[in-house]
DRENROLUM-22435 format. One line per field, with one value per residue (C-alpha): x, y, z; residue number from 0. Coordinates in Angstrom, 2 decimals. Example, Ala and Ser with C-alpha at 12.3 -4.5 7.8 and 13.67 -1.06 7.14 Angstrom:
<marbas>
px = 12.30 13.67 .
py = -4.50 -1.06 .
pz = 7.80 7.14 .
seq = 0 1 .
</marbas>
This chain:
<marbas>
px = -0.38 2.83 4.59 1.33 0.46 4.33 3.40 0.51 2.11 4.86 2.87 0.30 3.41 4.62 1.01 0.34 4.84 3.93 0.44 2.45 5.16 2.82 0.88 3.60 5.11 1.31 1.50 4.82 4.03 1.00 2.21 4.97 3.23 0.26 0.53 -1.91 -2.95 -1.65 -5.23 -3.85 -2.32 -0.06 3.11 2.58 -0.53 1.01 4.16 1.75 -0.38 3.02 5.47 6.71 7.62 9.90 8.59 9.39 11.59 10.21 7.16 7.95 10.43 9.21 10.40 12.42 10.46 11.45 10.99 8.25 9.99 7.04 4.85 5.96 7.76 11.24 13.64 16.74 16.09 19.35 19.82 20.34 22.23 24.10 25.27 22.13 19.83 21.95 19.84 16.69 18.37 15.28 14.79 15.08 15.31 18.21 22.00 23.32 25.37 28.65 29.47 26.24 24.96 21.87 18.04 17.35 14.83 15.95 12.13 11.50 10.48 6.85 6.34 8.03 5.30 2.26 3.58 4.30 1.08 -0.87 -3.54 -2.08 1.69 3.85 6.23 10.18 12.40 16.22 17.65 21.33 23.09 21.76 21.16 18.05 16.43 14.44 13.01 11.80 10.26 7.83 7.19 5.93 4.16 2.16 0.87 0.97 -2.89 -3.16 -1.06 -2.52 0.47 3.25 5.93 8.86 11.98 15.86 19.64 22.58 23.50 26.57 30.02 31.60 34.82 36.07 33.12 33.76 30.47 29.60 27.21 23.93 23.44 21.75 19.79 18.99 17.30 15.63 14.35 13.21 11.16 9.60 7.91 6.98 6.10 5.43 3.49 6.33 8.71 12.62 15.15 18.63 21.69 25.30 27.17 28.06 31.59 33.47 35.75 33.22 35.88 35.42 32.90 30.90 30.11 27.75 30.04 27.74 28.85 27.41 24.41 23.94 24.75 21.91 19.25 20.51 19.42 15.97 14.92 12.04 10.61 7.04 7.15 8.95 12.94 14.00 17.86 19.70 22.76 24.41 24.47 27.97 27.46 24.38 25.83 29.02 26.41 24.06 23.86 23.79 21.08 18.98 19.30 17.87 15.20 14.24 13.27 10.03 11.14 12.31 10.45 12.84 12.57 15.86 15.79 19.49 20.48 21.83 23.13 25.50 28.69 27.73 29.76 29.39 32.64 30.24 26.90 26.30 24.69 23.05 20.86 20.10 19.18 16.87 15.34 14.66 12.04 9.16 8.87 7.99 10.74 13.15 13.37 15.38 16.00 18.13 17.96 16.63 20.03 20.24 16.28 17.16 19.25 18.09 15.25 17.01 19.05 16.88 16.81 18.14 15.34 13.85 17.16 17.01 16.93 19.77 17.16 12.84 11.82 9.31 11.24 12.15 10.74 11.39 11.11 12.39 12.38 12.75 15.83 16.86 19.79 19.60 21.38 19.25 19.28 17.15 17.34 16.28 15.44 15.44 15.77 19.93 20.25 19.52 21.09 21.77 22.54 23.51 23.04 21.51 17.86 16.32 16.10 15.72 13.74 12.94 9.25 10.44 10.51 10.24 7.22 8.79 11.89 14.86 15.85 18.32 18.61 21.35 21.69 24.27 25.33 27.73 28.55 29.98 30.97 31.43 32.76 31.03 33.65 34.49 37.10 35.79 37.84 35.58 35.35 36.53 34.73 31.41 32.03 30.78 29.53 26.64 24.92 22.90 20.55 19.36 15.91 12.68 10.98 7.96 9.22 6.01 7.56 10.26 10.81 13.99 17.19 18.38 17.85 18.66 18.15 19.38 22.40 24.52 26.48 28.50 31.00 33.13 34.12 37.46 37.51 36.74 34.24 32.27 29.51 28.43 25.28 23.14 21.10 23.37 23.71 20.29 19.95 23.77 22.44 20.34 22.93 25.85 28.77 28.50 30.42 29.44 31.46 33.82 35.74 38.00 39.90 40.15 42.29 40.17 38.51 35.66 33.37 33.25 31.26 29.31 27.44 26.01 24.70 21.89 21.66 19.31 22.72 25.44 26.12 28.20 29.48 32.24 33.65 35.65 36.89 36.03 37.69 34.91 37.09 34.56 32.13 34.55 36.20 39.16 41.99 44.51 46.45 43.30 42.72 46.17 46.79 46.91 43.21 44.58 41.77 41.21 39.14 37.94 35.69 34.46 31.01 29.54 27.21 23.61 21.94 17.98 15.37 12.31 9.78 9.45 9.52 12.73 13.85 13.71 16.57 17.17 19.98 20.61 23.05 25.80 28.29 28.64 26.88 29.49 29.85 27.33 26.75 25.07 23.90 23.76 22.66 21.34 19.49 17.66 16.97 15.35 14.33 13.45 16.06 12.55 11.05 14.22 14.30 18.01 16.63 13.47 15.79 18.33 15.08 13.83 17.54 18.06 14.17 14.94 18.38 16.64 14.17 16.70 18.40 15.62 .
py = -0.25 2.80 1.79 2.33 5.57 6.68 5.47 7.71 10.82 10.60 10.21 12.93 15.55 13.50 13.61 17.62 18.21 15.72 17.38 21.00 19.80 18.44 22.06 23.78 21.78 21.74 25.85 25.83 23.67 25.57 29.22 27.85 26.23 28.37 31.90 34.27 37.39 40.73 41.62 45.13 48.52 47.54 49.10 50.78 52.92 53.39 54.90 57.44 58.02 58.98 60.52 63.92 65.35 68.20 71.27 70.97 73.97 73.18 71.73 68.59 67.62 64.77 65.91 63.94 61.57 62.09 59.49 59.90 58.75 59.93 57.37 54.42 52.83 51.79 50.00 48.11 44.05 42.42 38.66 39.38 36.21 35.69 32.76 31.74 32.15 30.89 28.17 30.90 33.62 36.22 39.18 42.83 46.14 48.51 47.88 47.10 49.69 47.84 47.75 46.15 42.51 42.95 43.63 46.98 49.18 47.01 46.44 42.86 42.89 41.30 44.37 46.48 45.36 46.06 49.28 50.78 49.29 51.09 49.98 53.62 53.45 50.95 49.18 48.43 46.26 46.15 43.09 42.92 39.56 36.18 34.45 37.01 36.36 33.20 34.44 38.32 35.88 34.34 36.78 39.36 35.85 35.92 39.57 40.34 39.77 43.62 45.21 46.79 48.74 47.08 45.66 46.08 43.66 45.12 43.69 44.66 41.57 43.25 43.85 47.50 47.95 48.51 47.59 46.56 44.76 41.33 41.18 39.18 36.29 36.82 33.58 33.00 36.15 36.50 32.88 33.36 36.35 34.46 31.77 33.16 36.73 36.88 40.01 41.26 44.11 42.72 45.33 45.40 47.36 47.38 47.61 50.57 51.96 55.15 55.12 58.09 57.59 54.55 54.08 50.59 50.84 48.20 46.32 44.30 40.72 42.29 43.21 39.30 38.03 39.67 39.20 35.62 36.37 37.50 36.89 34.25 37.01 37.43 39.92 44.15 44.58 47.53 48.25 51.05 52.52 56.14 59.25 58.74 55.30 55.04 57.58 55.95 52.92 54.65 52.33 49.69 50.89 52.01 48.75 46.92 49.58 49.28 45.54 43.97 41.16 41.12 44.66 46.64 49.98 51.91 54.35 56.58 57.76 61.47 63.13 66.35 64.56 63.05 64.24 63.76 64.05 64.71 65.78 64.75 60.75 62.54 64.04 61.10 59.22 62.20 61.71 58.03 59.54 59.14 55.74 55.85 53.57 55.66 57.76 59.51 59.64 62.66 65.42 68.78 70.27 67.53 67.55 71.49 70.16 67.82 69.79 72.51 69.62 69.43 65.93 65.40 65.29 61.90 60.78 57.72 54.68 51.73 49.17 49.41 46.46 46.48 45.81 42.38 39.12 37.30 33.76 31.98 27.81 25.94 24.55 21.79 22.66 24.52 27.94 30.48 30.12 33.16 36.38 39.83 42.48 46.09 49.46 49.20 45.89 42.43 40.28 35.92 34.57 30.84 28.12 28.59 28.24 32.19 34.13 37.71 37.82 40.97 42.07 43.67 41.58 43.05 41.66 42.60 42.11 43.05 44.18 44.86 44.36 45.11 44.69 46.80 46.44 46.34 43.07 42.71 39.12 38.14 35.35 33.78 33.50 29.79 27.39 25.35 25.73 26.83 23.86 26.04 22.98 24.73 27.70 29.71 33.23 35.43 34.15 36.08 33.88 34.69 32.53 32.06 29.52 31.24 31.70 30.19 26.73 27.00 24.13 25.83 28.04 26.15 27.01 24.07 26.63 29.85 31.58 32.01 34.64 33.50 35.91 33.67 35.39 33.94 36.80 33.68 35.13 33.20 33.13 29.69 28.15 25.83 25.41 23.74 20.95 20.21 21.20 19.75 18.69 21.44 24.33 23.34 25.84 27.97 27.78 26.59 28.61 32.43 32.50 35.28 35.90 39.11 39.56 38.09 41.61 41.70 43.91 43.31 46.37 44.45 44.98 41.93 43.02 40.73 41.63 38.71 36.97 37.40 38.66 40.48 40.83 43.33 42.97 45.29 45.71 48.14 49.94 49.20 49.55 51.42 48.61 45.53 44.92 43.61 45.03 47.92 45.77 45.59 49.63 50.46 48.97 50.75 49.92 48.88 48.61 45.66 44.96 42.30 41.67 38.67 37.52 34.66 33.86 33.04 30.83 31.88 32.27 30.42 33.33 36.89 37.73 39.44 36.59 37.04 38.02 36.54 37.29 34.17 32.18 29.31 27.37 27.35 28.29 30.31 33.18 35.35 38.80 42.06 43.13 47.03 49.76 46.64 48.20 45.89 48.52 47.25 48.72 47.74 48.62 49.23 52.37 54.19 57.16 56.35 53.00 54.31 57.42 53.78 52.43 55.44 56.01 52.50 52.93 56.13 54.57 51.94 53.68 56.10 52.92 51.14 .
pz = -0.24 0.77 -2.36 -4.45 -2.59 -3.21 -7.11 -7.34 -5.71 -7.83 -10.86 -10.25 -11.02 -13.50 -15.35 -14.71 -16.37 -19.16 -19.60 -19.67 -21.87 -24.67 -24.58 -24.69 -27.15 -29.40 -29.15 -30.24 -33.37 -34.01 -34.40 -36.49 -39.11 -39.21 -38.81 -38.36 -40.38 -38.95 -36.83 -36.52 -38.21 -41.07 -41.06 -44.25 -42.37 -38.95 -41.43 -42.87 -39.99 -37.60 -39.62 -39.74 -43.50 -43.13 -46.03 -49.74 -50.87 -54.60 -55.87 -57.55 -54.80 -52.32 -48.84 -45.99 -43.85 -40.41 -37.63 -34.70 -31.55 -29.92 -31.67 -30.14 -26.76 -26.87 -24.66 -24.37 -23.01 -21.48 -19.69 -16.15 -14.48 -11.51 -9.18 -8.06 -10.75 -13.86 -14.72 -14.52 -16.27 -16.37 -19.54 -17.63 -18.96 -19.60 -18.78 -15.16 -13.55 -13.58 -10.18 -8.59 -9.99 -8.25 -9.87 -7.71 -9.24 -13.07 -14.41 -16.00 -19.76 -18.62 -16.51 -18.97 -21.52 -19.18 -18.53 -22.15 -23.25 -25.52 -28.34 -30.67 -30.02 -31.19 -29.11 -30.13 -28.65 -29.05 -28.02 -26.53 -26.54 -28.90 -25.13 -24.65 -27.93 -27.26 -24.23 -25.31 -28.20 -26.42 -24.07 -27.15 -28.70 -25.54 -25.34 -29.29 -29.56 -27.05 -29.31 -32.26 -33.27 -34.81 -32.78 -33.69 -32.46 -33.33 -32.94 -33.91 -36.30 -37.95 -36.00 -36.19 -36.42 -32.94 -31.64 -28.01 -28.37 -29.83 -32.69 -31.99 -33.62 -37.25 -38.04 -34.68 -34.44 -37.56 -37.71 -34.51 -34.75 -38.63 -36.26 -33.47 -34.12 -38.11 -37.44 -36.34 -38.11 -37.58 -37.69 -38.19 -37.66 -36.60 -33.34 -31.61 -31.78 -30.25 -33.41 -35.35 -38.08 -39.01 -41.77 -42.20 -45.74 -47.19 -50.28 -52.62 -51.02 -47.84 -49.71 -51.62 -48.08 -46.62 -48.95 -48.82 -45.01 -45.67 -49.00 -47.30 -44.79 -45.70 -42.62 -43.57 -42.50 -41.55 -42.08 -40.09 -40.63 -39.69 -41.82 -43.20 -43.92 -46.20 -47.78 -48.69 -49.84 -51.84 -55.00 -53.07 -50.81 -53.83 -55.51 -52.36 -51.81 -55.65 -54.97 -54.39 -52.35 -49.78 -48.60 -47.35 -45.47 -44.64 -41.77 -41.78 -37.90 -37.44 -34.56 -33.79 -33.94 -37.18 -39.97 -43.59 -46.42 -49.86 -50.41 -53.57 -52.48 -50.15 -52.43 -54.41 -51.37 -50.31 -53.84 -52.70 -50.11 -52.34 -51.91 -48.34 -47.93 -46.88 -43.05 -41.23 -37.39 -36.82 -34.26 -34.93 -36.46 -38.96 -39.44 -40.44 -42.54 -44.45 -44.94 -47.18 -49.17 -52.34 -54.07 -57.57 -60.07 -61.43 -63.42 -66.22 -64.23 -64.93 -65.71 -66.45 -64.46 -66.54 -69.62 -68.48 -67.04 -64.00 -64.61 -61.78 -61.75 -59.43 -57.50 -55.58 -53.98 -50.37 -51.16 -52.13 -56.30 -57.75 -59.16 -58.37 -60.53 -59.05 -60.75 -60.64 -61.98 -61.76 -59.72 -60.13 -56.87 -56.38 -58.92 -61.99 -62.63 -63.75 -66.62 -67.02 -70.43 -72.59 -73.30 -76.58 -79.96 -83.19 -85.71 -89.05 -91.11 -91.51 -87.88 -85.39 -82.25 -79.06 -75.55 -74.03 -70.00 -67.15 -64.98 -61.67 -60.24 -56.84 -55.44 -52.38 -49.67 -49.02 -48.75 -51.82 -55.13 -58.07 -61.00 -64.24 -66.21 -65.34 -67.36 -64.65 -66.26 -67.41 -70.89 -73.13 -75.45 -78.53 -79.44 -81.35 -78.60 -76.86 -73.15 -71.37 -73.62 -71.24 -68.87 -67.15 -67.34 -70.21 -74.01 -76.39 -79.53 -79.36 -80.19 -77.18 -75.89 -72.69 -70.61 -68.33 -64.25 -65.21 -68.51 -71.52 -73.47 -77.01 -78.74 -79.63 -82.36 -80.50 -82.76 -85.24 -83.10 -83.72 -87.34 -88.91 -92.00 -92.77 -91.63 -93.39 -93.04 -90.36 -87.71 -83.69 -81.89 -81.83 -78.80 -77.10 -73.81 -71.74 -68.48 -65.17 -64.00 -61.40 -63.79 -67.87 -70.35 -73.03 -76.34 -78.46 -81.38 -83.17 -87.00 -88.24 -89.96 -87.67 -84.08 -82.95 -79.64 -77.54 -74.23 -72.40 -68.84 -66.66 -63.52 -60.93 -57.54 -56.25 -56.16 -55.12 -51.44 -52.55 -50.36 -50.23 -53.17 -55.80 -54.66 -55.24 -58.50 -61.52 -64.43 -67.75 -70.20 -72.58 -75.52 -77.83 -80.29 -81.84 -84.42 -85.64 -88.42 -87.15 -89.28 -90.96 -88.89 -89.32 -89.41 -89.59 -86.21 -84.36 -81.75 -78.34 -75.27 -72.19 -69.56 -67.52 -65.45 -66.05 -64.00 -59.71 -57.14 -55.70 -58.73 -57.77 -59.95 -61.04 -64.34 -63.84 -66.76 -69.26 -71.41 -74.66 -77.92 -81.37 -84.39 -87.32 -90.42 -92.77 -90.07 -90.04 -92.34 -93.97 -95.35 -96.85 -98.52 -99.96 -101.26 -103.07 -104.85 -105.80 -107.35 -109.43 -110.57 -111.69 -113.39 -115.13 -116.20 -117.88 .
seq = 0 1 2 3 4 5 6 7 8 9 10 11 12 13 14 15 16 17 18 19 20 21 22 23 24 25 26 27 28 29 30 31 32 33 34 35 36 37 38 39 40 41 42 43 44 45 46 47 48 49 50 51 52 53 54 55 56 57 58 59 60 61 62 63 64 65 66 67 68 69 70 71 72 73 74 75 76 77 78 79 80 81 82 83 84 85 86 87 88 89 90 91 92 93 94 95 96 97 98 99 100 101 102 103 104 105 106 107 108 109 110 111 112 113 114 115 116 117 118 119 120 121 122 123 124 125 126 127 128 129 130 131 132 133 134 135 136 137 138 139 140 141 142 143 144 145 146 147 148 149 150 151 152 153 154 155 156 157 158 159 160 161 162 163 164 165 166 167 168 169 170 171 172 173 174 175 176 177 178 179 180 181 182 183 184 185 186 187 188 189 190 191 192 193 194 195 196 197 198 199 200 201 202 203 204 205 206 207 208 209 210 211 212 213 214 215 216 217 218 219 220 221 222 223 224 225 226 227 228 229 230 231 232 233 234 235 236 237 238 239 240 241 242 243 244 245 246 247 248 249 250 251 252 253 254 255 256 257 258 259 260 261 262 263 264 265 266 267 268 269 270 271 272 273 274 275 276 277 278 279 280 281 282 283 284 285 286 287 288 289 290 291 292 293 294 295 296 297 298 299 300 301 302 303 304 305 306 307 308 309 310 311 312 313 314 315 316 317 318 319 320 321 322 323 324 325 326 327 328 329 330 331 332 333 334 335 336 337 338 339 340 341 342 343 344 345 346 347 348 349 350 351 352 353 354 355 356 357 358 359 360 361 362 363 364 365 366 367 368 369 370 371 372 373 374 375 376 377 378 379 380 381 382 383 384 385 386 387 388 389 390 391 392 393 394 395 396 397 398 399 400 401 402 403 404 405 406 407 408 409 410 411 412 413 414 415 416 417 418 419 420 421 422 423 424 425 426 427 428 429 430 431 432 433 434 435 436 437 438 439 440 441 442 443 444 445 446 447 448 449 450 451 452 453 454 455 456 457 458 459 460 461 462 463 464 465 466 467 468 469 470 471 472 473 474 475 476 477 478 479 480 481 482 483 484 485 486 487 488 489 490 491 492 493 494 495 496 497 498 499 500 501 502 503 504 505 506 507 508 509 510 511 512 513 514 515 516 517 518 519 520 521 522 523 524 525 526 527 528 529 530 531 532 533 534 535 536 537 538 539 540 541 .
</marbas>
């Protein structure tokens, strides 16, 4: 009897514990697999309601948008640990004094949420360490139904030079926010540093790495940068803000002690405020200065995103493999599985069309060697097959222009491999080579019966961070020109144009200033004058 009673006494707490664990696991599984729809105010609507807009100095200018701190409650969270409570760490608000390790008057995160609760105000929570990420997310997940305004979660996930703080693990922070708080807005930035002269320039490798981290997010992302850092990263930020996915907002911060060494990129960034994706978090001094900055007039975009259809096929690789079209270029990441197809096509022959631009190659930082047998680089296909009939990124019947990251240049007639008997006498390929360079400019001309290609090296030391040796190297321009006779067309319509990728997934590249121009030769005035001259000559001789 005593043994059975003891078993009954022990079994009851175990049963309760089992039910608690099972309920917790079931709850976690539910909110991870079934994300709720946002029930509160959307982030865009909240920005429009709480923003402070400066007065514009011209009627056609878009004034800068300033962040209103009174519209949200902000606090930093850290994890309290000591010898007694090291197994039960508690998230508390604000940094503790260095000389005292007790609670004193520090608020716990749960109490702070109760005090700042408001239906109109948003909540911005900044986590200091990786250990505090999950406890904070669980507290916010439990109380998220009470907030109608957005919940913003911030962490410094990038290391600044000479910074005393350790960055929060980006993967842990983003994955936890995506699973536990799918309605929240994720905010990331750089760790604080005392070196005010240091510049955290956002290079293209960091941009592509950031895209890989947040590409699958269905919630907005805020990127926080200092004023001078954003000025030195204007091209990269313009590309990020111009992409439809991921949905990225930019918050530029400025204080009285901050300095700016050039103003032209600032004027260009101010012009981006019309898209409601750029906010300024500055003091009154910088607010006055930015109010007098005249944004540049609307310049011609490097790439018309409406002109190019982004066709992405499924990829079997775990690495992010896709192409992203922005107003500042097309980026091809990972393994080849996508095509950017131009909408322009002429329905009258004879014709000619040209495709020009520049390509920037970036090798991923890794230990694995890049296989040269895969012919890694950019491809430019001229083809007649309807785009909706394509089953993958490989276009079998096409005239392929190839620009390799190692300088190899070629034009390949892929139609001959399938029609060798009919197309006897045509060459299969034309090959040339340039010295290896991070950037190449190109211009391909399709004359119906012949394809011509011109490729040349470009000085892009401002866009590529390769060390001091690369920056101090004297730039020399090299140029090559090749051509290949093309087989006759099956119809009177011009060939389609598609930009793609081939080779190794360890090579990423960005195609900028991509332009496709096409015209029928009979539509040009010179062509009609020539035909009229020939006609009159024949009549006179007759």
